[in-house]
N, C-alpha and C positions, 0 to 999 in steps of 0.2 A: 083311970088306971093306966100307967105306962108300963109296957112290957119290953124287955130287952130283945133286940133283934138277934136271931140265930146267925151263926157263922157256919157255912157249908163249904166243905172241900170238894172240888170237882177234879177228878183225875182225867187226863186226856183233854184238858180244857181247850186246847187249840185245834182239836179234831172236829169233825163234822158235827157229831152229836154233842160232845162236851161243850163246844162253843155255843150251840143252841141252848143248852141247859143254862150256861152262865148268863147269856143274854136274857133269857126268860126270867130267871130269878131276879136279876137286877132291874129289868124293865118294869116288873111288877112289885118292886121293892119288898121282896119276900125274905131276903137274907143277905148278909154280907157274904161275899164269895172269895175264896182262895182257890185259884186255878193252878193246878200242877200239870206240867207237860214236859216230856222228854225231848220234844221238838225233833221228832223223826220225820220220815218222808210224808207221813199223814198230817203233820201239823201245818196250820195255816194261821200265821199271826194276824193277817188281815181280817180273819173271821171275828177277832176280838177288838177291832179298831173302835167300835162303838162304845167300848168300855174303858178306853185308855185314860179318860179324864174322870172316871167314876171313883170317888174316894172310898167306896165300899167294895171295890174289886181289886184284887192283887193277883198278878200272874207270877208264878215261880217257875223258871225254866231250868230244867236239870238235863244236861247233855252228857255229863261224865258218868262213867260206870263205877259202881261201888261194889266191892266184893269183900266178904269176910273170910279171914284165913284161920 
């Protein structure tokens, strides 16, 4: 029986904890991962270098502010 792999969204993906969660999920092939990060002072793109060629990992960087009026 083949089961579909889950997709998990990790916020703060380029931070210390978020990057560790992303690396763990992909290293153990537990889920596809969509990483979201605002890329502030705490973000570290190098923490995700191990995943840059992983087809089941996507990083979405959001640096602009969105406000509703």
